[in-house]
N, C-alpha and C positions, 0 to 999 in steps of 0.2 A: 504494500500500500504506500502511496505517496501522499504527503500532506503539505499543502501550501497555506500560507497566511497572507491575506490581502493587506498590503501596506500602503497602497495609494490607488486612487481611481481618477483617471483623466477626465477633464471636463466634457469631453465628447465620447467617453467610453460606453455609455449606455444610452441607446436611442429608443424613443417611444415607438418608432415605426419599424425598425429593423431588429428582429429577434436574434441578434448576434452579439457575442462578447469576445473580445480579443484579450488573451492573457499573455503576459511576458514575465520573465524573471527580472531581477534587479538590475541587470546590465543593459536594459532597454535604453535606446537613445531618447533624447528630449522629444523629438518629433513623434516617436511611437508612444511615449507616455501620455500624450494628450488624448489619444484615441484608445488607450488600453487600460486594463486593470493590471497592476503590478503585484506579483506574488513573490513571497520569500520562502525559501526552503531551508531546512537544517543542513549543515555542512555534510553530515553523514547520511544523507537521504538515500532511501532505496530507489532503485530503478523500477519502473513500472512498465508492464506490457498490457495496455488496455485492449479489451476485446468486446465484441458485440454482446449485449446482455448484462455486462457489469454495471455497477452503479457509481455515480459521482454525487457526492453530497456537498451542498453549500450550507454550512452550519447544519441544521436539521432537515433541510429540503432535499429530498432524494430525486435523482434523475437517472433514467436508464439509457445506456449507450445503444443507439440504433445503428451507427456506422462509425468506423474509425478510418480517417484519411491515411493515405500511404506514408505520409511524413509525420503524422501526429505523435506517435510514440517517441521517435527519435528527437523531434523538436522539443517535446515536453521534458524529456530526460536530459537534454544537453543545455538548452537555453530557457527552459521554463515557458516555452511558447506553445499555445494551442488556441485555435479559434473554436468557440462553442456556438453551435447553431441550434436554435430551439425551434426548428421547423421540420417538415417532412424531408426525407432524404431524396434529393433529386436523382433522376435517372441518368443525367449527364452533368458534367461540370461540377463534380463534387470538390470540396475544398481539400487539398492535399494535407493541410495541417489541421483539418477540422475534426471535431467530434460532433456528431448529430445526436441530440438528446431529446427525450420526452419526459415530462409533459412539455407541450409546446408553448411555454411562457418563460420569460426571463426571470430567474430567481432574484430574491432580494439579497443584495450583496452590499456590504459596507466595509470601511476600513476596520480590520480586526476579524473579519469573517474567515472561517476555516474551510478550506476545500479539501475533501478526502477523495482521492482518485482510487477507483477499484476497491471499494470497501466491501 
């Protein structure tokens, strides 16, 4: 299991109309920080291999993984980056760094929120 703590939320990170959240680790550039949620991990964190059917928790809000993009695990494990999409999995043009999650609503996230991957 991988556990991240939200340390900042960019002013454009959460959109009312787009059900997508972009997460990055602490090394994200200033440009990325304005549109992303920044998460911090412990130094000795476990690597994770997310698969369809596993859960991601945002505090106590549970989401089920419907699809894992081809680069999602590598990016999450190396730079803390993953794009969370809270909508139906498209038949084409899937996000390579994406996790498609249900329910199809953006969770409540604030600074200090804990994200549990594959709990």
